[in-house]
C-alpha positions as CSV (number, residue, x, y, z in Angstrom):
1,M,85.3,105.5,88.5
2,Q,88.5,103.7,88.0
3,F,90.5,102.5,91.0
4,Y,94.4,102.0,91.2
5,S,96.6,100.6,93.9
6,M,99.8,102.6,93.7
7,T,103.3,101.6,95.4
8,F,106.5,103.7,96.0
9,M,108.1,100.4,97.3
10,P,110.0,102.5,100.1
11,W,112.7,101.0,102.3
12,P,111.1,100.4,105.6
13,H,114.4,99.6,107.5
14,L,116.2,102.8,107.9
15,P,118.2,102.8,111.3
16,E,116.7,104.8,114.1
17,D,119.5,106.9,114.5
18,Y,119.7,108.0,110.9
19,G,118.6,111.5,110.5
20,G,120.0,112.9,107.3
21,S,118.4,113.3,104.1
22,A,116.8,110.4,102.3
23,W,117.8,111.5,98.7
24,V,120.9,111.1,96.7
25,V,123.2,111.2,99.7
26,C,121.8,108.7,102.1
27,P,124.7,106.3,102.6
28,N,123.7,102.9,100.7
29,D,125.1,100.8,103.4
30,N,121.7,101.5,105.2
31,Y,120.4,98.9,102.5
32,D,120.5,95.1,103.4
33,P,120.1,93.2,100.2
34,V,119.0,90.2,102.2
35,L,116.1,92.1,103.6
36,G,115.6,93.5,100.4
37,T,114.7,90.2,98.7
38,D,111.6,89.7,101.0
39,T,110.7,93.1,100.9
40,Y,110.5,93.2,97.0
41,R,108.4,90.0,97.2
42,G,106.0,91.3,99.5
43,Y,105.5,94.5,97.4
44,L,104.9,92.3,94.4
45,D,102.5,90.2,96.3
46,L,100.5,93.3,97.1
47,L,100.4,94.2,93.2
48,V,99.1,90.6,92.5
49,Q,96.7,90.9,95.3
50,A,95.3,94.2,93.9
51,D,94.6,92.5,90.6
52,E,92.7,89.6,92.4
53,L,90.8,92.0,94.5
54,G,89.2,93.7,91.4
55,F,91.2,97.0,91.3
56,D,91.1,98.7,87.8
57,G,94.8,99.4,87.8
58,I,98.3,99.1,89.4
59,A,100.5,102.2,89.5
60,L,104.2,102.1,89.9
61,N,106.7,105.1,90.3
62,E,110.3,106.0,89.5
63,H,113.1,107.6,91.7
64,H,116.7,107.3,92.1
65,Q,119.2,106.9,94.9
66,T,116.8,107.0,97.7
67,P,114.9,104.8,100.2
68,Y,111.8,106.8,99.5
69,C,111.1,104.6,96.5
70,G,112.6,101.1,95.6
71,M,112.0,101.4,91.8
72,P,115.0,103.2,90.0
73,S,113.5,101.1,87.0
74,P,109.6,100.9,87.2
75,N,109.7,99.1,84.0
76,L,111.3,96.1,85.5
77,I,108.5,95.7,88.0
78,A,106.0,96.6,85.3
79,A,107.3,93.6,83.3
80,I,107.0,91.2,86.1
81,V,103.2,92.5,87.0
82,A,102.5,92.1,83.3
83,R,103.1,88.5,83.5
84,T,101.9,87.7,87.0
85,T,98.4,89.7,86.8
86,Q,95.6,89.0,84.6
87,R,93.3,92.0,84.1
88,A,94.5,95.1,85.9
89,R,95.9,98.0,83.8
90,I,99.4,98.8,84.5
91,L,100.2,102.3,85.0
92,V,103.9,103.5,85.1
93,L,103.9,106.9,86.7
94,G,106.2,107.3,84.8
95,N,109.5,107.2,83.0
96,A,111.4,110.5,83.8
97,L,112.4,111.1,80.0
98,P,115.4,113.6,80.4
99,L,117.3,110.8,82.7
100,Y,117.1,108.4,79.7
101,N,119.8,108.5,77.2
102,P,118.6,107.4,74.6
103,P,114.8,108.1,75.4
104,L,114.1,105.8,72.5
105,R,114.8,103.1,75.0
106,V,111.5,104.2,76.7
107,A,109.4,103.5,73.6
108,E,111.2,100.1,73.3
109,E,110.6,99.1,76.7
110,Y,107.0,100.3,77.2
111,A,106.1,98.6,74.0
112,M,107.5,95.4,75.3
113,I,105.3,95.7,78.6
114,D,102.2,96.7,76.4
115,V,102.7,93.4,74.3
116,I,103.5,91.0,77.3
117,S,100.4,92.5,79.1
118,G,98.1,92.0,76.2
119,G,97.6,95.8,75.9
120,R,97.3,96.9,79.5
121,L,100.1,99.5,79.7
122,E,99.4,103.1,80.5
123,A,102.6,105.1,79.9
124,G,103.6,107.7,82.3
125,M,106.0,110.5,81.0
126,V,107.4,112.6,83.5
127,V,109.8,115.4,83.7
128,G,111.2,113.9,86.9
129,D,112.2,115.2,90.4
130,M,115.3,117.4,91.2
131,P,117.2,114.6,93.1
132,G,117.0,112.5,89.8
133,Y,119.0,115.1,88.0
134,Y,121.5,115.4,90.9
135,S,121.9,111.7,90.6
136,Y,122.4,111.5,87.0
137,G,124.4,114.8,86.7
138,I,121.7,116.5,84.1
139,N,121.4,120.0,84.0
140,P,117.8,120.8,85.4
141,T,117.2,123.9,83.4
142,E,117.2,121.7,80.3
143,A,114.5,119.4,81.9
144,R,111.4,120.9,80.3
145,A,112.9,121.1,76.8
146,R,114.6,117.6,76.9
147,F,111.1,116.2,78.2
148,N,109.4,117.9,75.3
149,E,111.6,116.5,72.6
150,A,111.8,113.1,74.1
151,L,108.2,112.9,74.4
152,E,107.8,113.8,70.9
153,L,110.3,111.2,69.7
154,I,108.5,108.5,71.5
155,R,105.1,109.3,70.2
156,Q,106.5,109.3,66.6
157,A,108.3,106.1,67.3
158,W,104.9,104.4,68.2
159,T,103.0,105.9,65.4
160,R,105.1,106.5,62.3
161,P,106.2,103.5,60.1
162,G,109.9,102.9,60.5
163,P,112.7,103.5,59.8
164,F,112.5,107.0,59.8
165,E,115.2,109.9,60.7
166,F,114.6,112.1,63.8
167,S,116.7,115.3,64.4
168,G,116.2,117.4,67.4
169,E,118.3,119.6,69.7
170,Y,119.1,117.0,72.1
171,Y,118.3,113.6,70.3
172,R,119.2,112.6,66.9
173,Y,118.7,109.1,65.2
174,Q,119.5,108.2,61.6
175,H,117.2,105.2,62.2
176,V,114.1,105.1,64.3
177,N,112.5,101.7,63.9
178,P,111.5,100.1,67.5
179,W,110.7,96.6,67.8
180,P,108.2,95.7,69.1
181,R,105.3,97.9,68.5
182,P,102.8,98.4,71.1
183,V,99.3,96.5,71.2
184,Q,97.2,99.5,71.6
185,T,96.7,102.0,68.9
186,P,97.6,104.7,68.0
187,H,99.8,104.2,71.4
188,P,99.1,103.5,75.0
189,P,97.5,106.0,76.9
190,I,99.9,108.6,78.3
191,W,99.9,110.1,82.0
192,V,101.9,113.2,83.0
193,P,101.9,114.2,86.7
194,G,102.6,117.7,87.9
195,L,102.8,120.2,90.8
196,G,100.8,123.0,89.1
197,S,102.8,123.7,86.1
198,P,100.6,125.5,83.6
199,D,103.0,124.1,80.8
200,T,102.1,120.5,81.9
201,M,98.4,121.1,82.2
202,K,98.3,122.7,78.9
203,L,100.3,119.7,77.5
204,C,97.8,117.3,78.7
205,A,94.8,119.4,77.6
206,E,96.0,119.9,74.2
207,N,97.0,116.2,73.6
208,D,94.4,114.4,75.5
209,F,96.8,113.1,78.2
210,H,95.8,112.2,81.7
211,Y,96.9,114.4,84.5
212,V,97.5,113.8,88.2
213,T,99.0,116.2,90.8
214,L,101.1,115.0,93.7
215,P,99.6,114.9,97.2
216,F,102.3,116.3,99.2
217,F,100.5,119.6,100.0
218,H,97.3,120.6,101.9
219,R,94.2,119.8,100.1
220,D,93.3,123.5,99.2
221,F,96.7,123.7,97.2
222,V,95.8,120.3,95.5
223,E,92.1,121.5,94.7
224,K,93.4,124.5,93.4
225,N,95.4,122.6,90.8
226,Y,92.5,120.5,89.7
227,A,90.6,123.4,89.3
228,S,93.3,125.1,87.0
229,F,93.6,122.0,85.2
230,R,89.9,121.6,84.3
231,R,89.8,125.3,83.0
232,T,92.9,124.7,81.0
233,W,91.0,121.4,79.6
234,L,88.0,123.6,78.7
235,D,90.0,126.5,77.2
236,A,91.6,124.0,74.9
237,G,88.1,123.3,73.7
238,R,87.6,119.8,75.0
239,A,84.4,118.7,76.6
240,P,84.8,117.8,80.4
241,D,86.3,114.1,81.0
242,P,87.0,113.1,84.4
243,S,88.6,110.0,83.1
244,R,91.5,112.3,82.2
245,L,92.1,113.4,85.8
246,G,93.7,111.4,88.7
247,L,93.3,112.0,92.3
248,L,96.4,110.4,94.4
249,F,97.1,110.3,98.2
250,P,97.7,107.5,100.9
251,I,94.7,105.5,102.3
252,Y,94.3,103.4,105.1
253,V,91.0,101.4,106.2
254,A,90.6,99.9,109.4
255,E,87.6,98.5,111.3
256,T,87.1,101.8,113.4
257,D,88.6,105.3,113.2
258,A,90.7,104.6,116.3
259,E,92.1,101.2,115.0
260,A,93.1,103.1,111.7
261,R,95.1,105.7,113.7
262,A,96.6,103.2,115.9
263,Q,97.8,101.1,113.0
264,F,98.7,103.9,110.5
265,E,100.0,106.7,112.2
266,Q,103.5,105.5,113.0
267,H,104.2,104.4,109.4
268,Y,102.7,107.9,108.2
269,W,105.4,109.5,110.3
270,Y,108.1,107.4,109.0
271,F,107.2,108.4,105.6
272,T,107.1,112.1,106.4
273,R,110.1,112.3,108.9
274,R,112.5,109.8,107.4
275,L,111.7,109.4,103.8
276,L,110.7,112.9,102.6
277,P,113.4,114.9,104.2
278,G,115.9,116.2,101.8
279,I,113.4,116.2,98.4
280,Q,113.4,119.4,96.5
281,V,110.2,120.5,94.8
282,N,110.9,124.2,94.2
283,T,114.2,124.5,92.3
284,P,114.4,127.6,90.0
285,G,115.0,126.9,86.4
286,Y,113.4,123.3,86.7
287,T,109.9,124.2,88.1
288,A,108.0,126.7,86.0
289,E,107.8,130.3,87.1
290,A,104.1,130.3,87.8
291,A,104.1,126.8,89.6
292,L,107.2,127.8,91.7
293,L,105.7,131.0,92.9
294,R,102.5,129.2,93.9
295,M,104.5,126.6,95.8
296,M,106.8,129.1,97.6
297,T,103.7,130.6,99.0
298,Q,102.5,127.3,100.2
299,M,105.5,125.5,101.7
300,D,104.1,126.0,105.4
301,S,101.4,123.4,104.0
302,F,103.9,121.0,102.7
303,M,103.5,117.4,104.3
304,T,106.8,117.6,106.3
305,S,105.5,120.8,108.1
306,V,102.6,119.1,109.7
307,T,103.2,117.7,113.0
308,D,99.8,116.8,114.5
309,W,97.6,113.8,113.4
310,E,94.5,115.8,113.5
311,D,96.0,118.6,110.9
312,V,97.1,115.5,108.8
313,I,93.6,114.3,108.7
314,A,92.1,117.9,108.3
315,G,94.4,118.9,105.7
316,G,93.5,115.9,103.6
317,Y,97.1,114.5,103.3
318,V,95.7,111.1,103.8
319,L,92.4,109.4,104.2
320,A,92.3,107.0,107.3
321,G,89.5,105.7,109.3
322,S,86.7,103.1,109.0
323,P,85.2,102.1,105.9
324,E,82.5,104.4,106.5
325,T,84.5,107.2,107.1
326,V,86.9,106.7,104.3
327,T,84.0,106.3,101.8
328,E,82.5,109.5,102.9
329,R,85.8,111.5,102.8
330,L,86.8,109.8,99.2
331,C,83.3,110.7,97.7
332,E,83.7,114.3,98.9
333,R,87.3,114.6,97.3
334,I,86.0,113.1,94.2
335,E,83.1,115.5,93.8
336,T,85.5,118.5,94.7
337,S,88.2,117.4,92.2
338,G,86.3,116.0,89.3
339,A,88.8,113.1,89.2
340,G,87.6,110.0,87.5
341,N,90.4,108.0,88.5
342,F,91.7,107.4,92.2
343,L,95.3,106.3,92.9
344,G,95.5,105.0,96.4
345,V,98.8,104.2,98.0
346,F,97.9,101.5,100.4
347,Q,101.3,100.7,101.6
348,L,103.1,103.8,103.1
349,G,106.5,104.3,104.9
350,S,107.3,101.2,107.0
351,M,104.0,99.6,107.0
352,P,104.5,95.9,107.0
353,Y,102.8,93.6,104.4
354,G,100.2,92.3,106.8
355,L,98.6,95.8,107.4
356,A,99.0,96.9,103.7
357,A,97.2,93.6,102.5
358,R,94.4,94.1,105.0
359,N,94.1,97.6,104.1
360,H,93.8,96.6,100.4
361,E,91.2,94.0,101.4
362,L,88.9,96.3,103.5
363,F,89.0,99.0,100.7
364,A,88.1,96.7,97.9
365,T,85.3,95.0,99.8
366,D,83.9,97.7,102.0
367,V,84.6,101.1,100.2
368,M,85.4,100.7,96.5
369,P,81.8,99.2,95.7
370,K,80.1,102.1,97.7
371,V,82.1,104.8,95.9
372,R,81.3,102.9,92.4
373,K,77.5,103.1,93.4
374,E,77.8,106.8,94.5
375,F,79.4,107.7,91.0
376,P,77.9,105.3,88.4
377,N,78.7,107.6,85.5
378,G,82.0,109.2,87.1
379,P,81.9,112.5,88.8
380,V,80.4,115.7,87.6
381,W,83.1,117.9,86.2
382,A,82.2,121.4,87.6
383,E,83.8,124.4,85.5
384,A,86.9,125.2,87.5
385,T,85.5,125.8,90.8
386,T,86.4,124.1,94.1
387,A,85.2,124.1,97.8
388,S,88.3,126.0,98.4
389,G,87.9,128.5,95.9
390,G,88.8,127.6,92.4
391,V,91.5,129.2,90.3
392,R,90.3,130.7,87.2
């Protein structure tokens, strides 16, 4: 098992009377740059702490024009982390390729991070979210085609001797010759997150990429996505490989279940009620048809629809409780998903630095070793079946 500490670096100081969308149109006079300095420093301290506590990796995210995520450029954060940490892998999940013009810059910046870190980069390549397309004025119906072409360009930039010419539908270069080149060969590991698109699953299975699905839906929906991915992987003729599958959701560990709820619940509601409203995940033309139809039937299980704490826990939207409770529930989710990588969001919503740091410590000392012991060789990858009924 590999354990990552993931952060969104959210803005925890929205005014109490702000009730509008948190995406694209949230007025930026709600952002205080003076408070922002300390906020960023606290988040960076948490990433360094994760390295010191023995996490296998640090995971970053990219979003634009939203208090949901303070990383419009995760590569800047990754470069800082590359120099201030010693051993943890650095997973940028990811760069939204269609939003980069030119996308060749992604190949260059990722290579820089890999070199600075001594070969610790894990390169996320994402189609991006709908608000990002609104922010940058890019036609979302071209998202998949632009993504595929940009990804191919980046892979060639990392593996072909330069200079060479690249001519595609969206991107054309007379000279592709990036300096520097990444340390890892043939290139850093590639991750592609998804919400159930068969195209994304097939891309990962055929190319030996890592896949992770986003945790905004009830666990049944998430587990069916994982079952579909395992089936797609096997159909591509590959042996089961839990190391190519990531499990992602918020987590909070306290001394007791009651303390966990008392300390964490308000910050969870800040996340779902203040930071998620306004996000779009089911836009026609952007989302693959099969995934869109699946999501439309599951929107009542979307995180923002759940209003009762007991339903939050039962639906698997978060893992929260004592070390014993969290260990038991995490092991069960690993068994069900077959994922060999756990990406835990240890700071969520408005959670202050002190609580997030203590959460980190308790997980690293009282949960992580027990889960490693439970899965010394990684999880057993069942053939596309789950406790909630697999998708075949």
